Structures are given as C-alpha cells and as structure tokens.
C-alpha positions as CSV (number, residue, x, y, z in Angstrom):
1,M,40.4,-9.3,2.4
2,K,37.0,-10.4,3.8
3,D,36.1,-14.1,3.8
4,K,33.0,-15.3,2.1
5,K,31.1,-15.9,5.3
6,S,31.5,-12.3,6.6
7,A,30.7,-10.9,3.1
8,R,27.4,-12.9,3.2
9,S,26.6,-11.5,6.7
10,I,27.2,-8.0,5.6
11,D,25.0,-8.5,2.6
12,A,22.2,-10.1,4.8
13,H,22.5,-7.2,7.2
14,K,22.2,-4.6,4.5
15,I,19.2,-6.4,3.1
16,L,17.6,-6.5,6.5
17,V,18.2,-2.8,7.0
18,M,16.8,-2.0,3.6
19,L,13.7,-4.1,4.2
20,R,13.2,-2.3,7.6
21,L,13.7,1.2,6.2
22,T,11.3,0.5,3.3
23,N,8.7,-1.0,5.7
24,D,9.1,2.0,8.1
25,A,8.7,4.6,5.4
26,I,5.6,2.9,3.9
27,Y,4.3,2.4,7.5
28,R,4.6,6.2,8.1
29,I,2.8,7.0,4.9
30,R,0.0,4.5,5.8
31,Q,-0.2,6.0,9.3
32,Q,-0.7,9.5,7.9
33,E,-3.5,8.2,5.6
34,L,-5.3,6.3,8.3
35,K,-5.2,9.3,10.7
36,K,-8.2,10.7,8.8
37,A,-10.2,7.5,9.6
38,K,-8.8,7.6,13.2
39,L,-7.3,4.1,12.8
40,T,-3.8,2.7,13.2
41,P,-2.0,0.6,10.6
42,E,-2.3,-2.3,13.0
43,Q,-6.1,-1.9,13.1
44,A,-6.3,-1.5,9.3
45,I,-4.4,-4.8,8.7
46,T,-6.5,-6.5,11.3
47,I,-9.6,-5.5,9.3
48,L,-8.0,-6.9,6.2
49,N,-7.1,-10.1,8.0
50,I,-10.7,-10.5,9.4
51,H,-11.9,-10.2,5.8
52,F,-9.4,-12.8,4.5
53,L,-10.1,-15.2,7.3
54,G,-13.9,-14.9,7.0
55,E,-15.7,-17.4,9.2
56,R,-12.3,-18.5,10.7
57,A,-11.7,-15.1,12.2
58,T,-11.2,-15.4,16.0
59,A,-8.9,-13.4,18.2
60,A,-6.5,-16.3,18.4
61,E,-6.4,-16.8,14.6
62,L,-5.9,-13.1,14.1
63,A,-3.1,-13.0,16.7
64,R,-1.4,-16.0,15.0
65,Y,-1.5,-14.6,11.5
66,S,-0.2,-11.2,12.6
67,F,2.5,-12.6,15.0
68,R,1.0,-10.7,17.9
69,E,0.4,-11.7,21.5
70,R,-3.3,-12.4,22.3
71,A,-3.4,-9.5,24.7
72,S,-2.2,-7.1,22.0
73,M,-4.8,-8.5,19.5
74,A,-7.5,-8.2,22.2
75,E,-6.7,-4.5,22.6
76,I,-6.8,-3.9,18.8
77,L,-10.1,-5.7,18.6
78,A,-11.6,-3.7,21.5
79,R,-10.8,-0.5,19.7
80,L,-12.3,-1.7,16.4
81,E,-15.4,-2.9,18.2
82,K,-15.7,0.5,20.0
83,N,-15.4,2.2,16.6
84,G,-18.2,0.1,15.2
85,L,-16.0,-1.7,12.7
86,I,-16.4,-5.3,14.1
87,T,-18.7,-7.4,16.1
88,K,-17.8,-10.3,18.4
89,T,-20.2,-13.2,18.8
90,P,-19.8,-16.3,20.8
91,D,-18.9,-19.4,18.8
92,K,-21.7,-21.9,18.9
93,N,-19.4,-24.9,19.2
94,R,-16.7,-23.5,21.6
95,K,-17.9,-21.5,24.6
96,N,-14.6,-19.6,25.2
97,V,-14.2,-18.5,21.5
98,M,-15.6,-15.3,20.0
99,K,-16.2,-15.1,16.2
100,I,-15.0,-11.8,14.8
101,R,-17.0,-10.2,11.9
102,L,-16.8,-6.9,10.1
103,T,-19.8,-4.6,10.4
104,V,-21.2,-2.8,7.3
105,E,-18.9,0.1,8.2
106,G,-15.9,-2.4,8.6
107,E,-16.6,-3.8,5.2
108,R,-16.8,-0.3,3.7
109,F,-13.4,0.5,5.3
110,H,-12.0,-2.8,3.9
111,R,-13.0,-1.9,0.4
112,E,-11.5,1.6,0.7
113,A,-8.3,0.2,2.3
114,L,-7.6,-1.8,-0.8
115,R,-7.7,1.4,-2.9
116,I,-4.7,3.2,-1.4
117,D,-3.3,5.5,-4.1
118,S,0.0,6.4,-2.3
119,I,0.9,2.8,-1.5
120,T,-0.2,1.7,-5.0
121,S,1.9,4.5,-6.6
122,I,5.0,3.4,-4.7
123,V,4.6,-0.3,-5.6
124,N,3.7,0.6,-9.2
125,T,7.2,2.1,-9.7
126,L,8.1,-1.6,-10.2
127,S,7.1,-3.3,-13.4
128,E,4.7,-6.2,-13.3
129,K,7.6,-8.6,-13.7
130,E,9.5,-6.9,-10.8
131,R,6.5,-7.0,-8.6
132,E,6.2,-10.8,-9.3
133,Q,9.9,-11.3,-8.5
134,L,9.6,-9.2,-5.3
135,W,6.6,-11.3,-4.2
136,M,8.4,-14.5,-4.9
137,L,11.6,-13.4,-3.1
138,L,9.6,-12.1,0.0
139,D,7.6,-15.3,0.0
140,K,10.9,-17.3,0.1
141,L,12.3,-15.1,3.0
142,K,9.0,-15.4,4.8
143,D,9.0,-19.2,4.5
144,Q,12.5,-19.4,5.8
145,A,11.7,-17.1,8.7
146,L,8.7,-19.2,9.6
147,K,10.8,-22.4,9.5
148,K,13.4,-20.8,11.9
149,L,10.5,-19.9,14.2
150,K,9.4,-23.5,14.0
151,I,6.0,-22.5,12.6
152,D,4.4,-25.0,10.4
153,L,4.1,-23.5,6.9
154,K,0.8,-25.4,6.3
155,T,-0.8,-23.2,9.0
156,F,-0.4,-20.2,6.8
157,A,-0.8,-21.8,3.4
158,S,-4.4,-20.9,2.8
159,F,-4.0,-17.4,4.3
160,F,-1.0,-16.6,2.0
161,K,-2.8,-18.2,-1.0
162,E,-5.8,-16.0,-0.4
163,L,-3.5,-13.0,-0.1
164,S,-1.7,-13.8,-3.3
165,D,-5.0,-14.3,-5.1
166,L,-6.3,-10.9,-3.9
167,E,-7.3,-8.7,-6.8
C-alpha cells in the first residue's frame, strides 16, 4: 500500500503531465493558425503583452512577464519590428531603455488574435462556472510557483489583474 506522501506526488505528477499535454496541444493548434500570419506563438503572446503593458512595455518588462531571458526577448522583438508590428523608441528618461509600441498593423493583429475561434471553441467546452474554477485554480498554482521562484507577486499583480479583466 502506498503512503500518503507518495500518493500526493503521483497525483501532482499526473496533474503536471496533464497541464503540459493540454498546453502542448493548444500550442500546436495556435502554431498552425499563426503560420498564416507568419508569426510564432511567442511573437503573438508578446504582441498581447505589449498591448497589456501599454506605456510600461520595454524589452526588460516583456522578458520578465513572459519568463524569458532578455536575449530571447530581444530576438522576438527584432522579428516583430522587421515585420512592421512594433516600433522601438528611446525612453526620454532612461537612455538605455527602449519603449516598445504596437504599430497600426500590430494593433490590428492584436484585435484579431483575441478572436481565435479554435481556441475559444476548446475553452468553451467548459461551462462559465468551470472556466471560473479553472481560472482560480490556475491562478493559485501560478502564485505558488512564483513564490517558489522567489518572485514578488506584487510585481505581477497589475498584469494579471488586467489579464483577468480582459473582455
């Protein structure tokens, strides 16, 4: 007979595997959709994050909110700039900081990215109550993971508030 501790470990592992498989399957669907626009899912989420962050959007902030290295974020931003979806302008107050803004084309992509029928149809297999429960549970897991990473939850508070308020 298994003790309680090993039973919890197995349950946690199964949940992690299920989260990963679900994420990977949805990622693959998103990848296929974005091929038409010649974008990657990472570029698409960066566009969404630029919109969410607004005037606070800098390469460093985008890297922080997406848990990416600055060099990785710089590469994503370079591709988005090359594709005409963003502009980089020097910050008036800080010489070594570039403000990131969406171009008109980037804003258009942002609006279209929020209307993704295939992802919506997957999520909408859950009732409204189930979606709310899932959101609360994922939020709880996210908070615990950030604590384990020793990341101040306050850093992300406004970002996740904006995300949860998104219509």
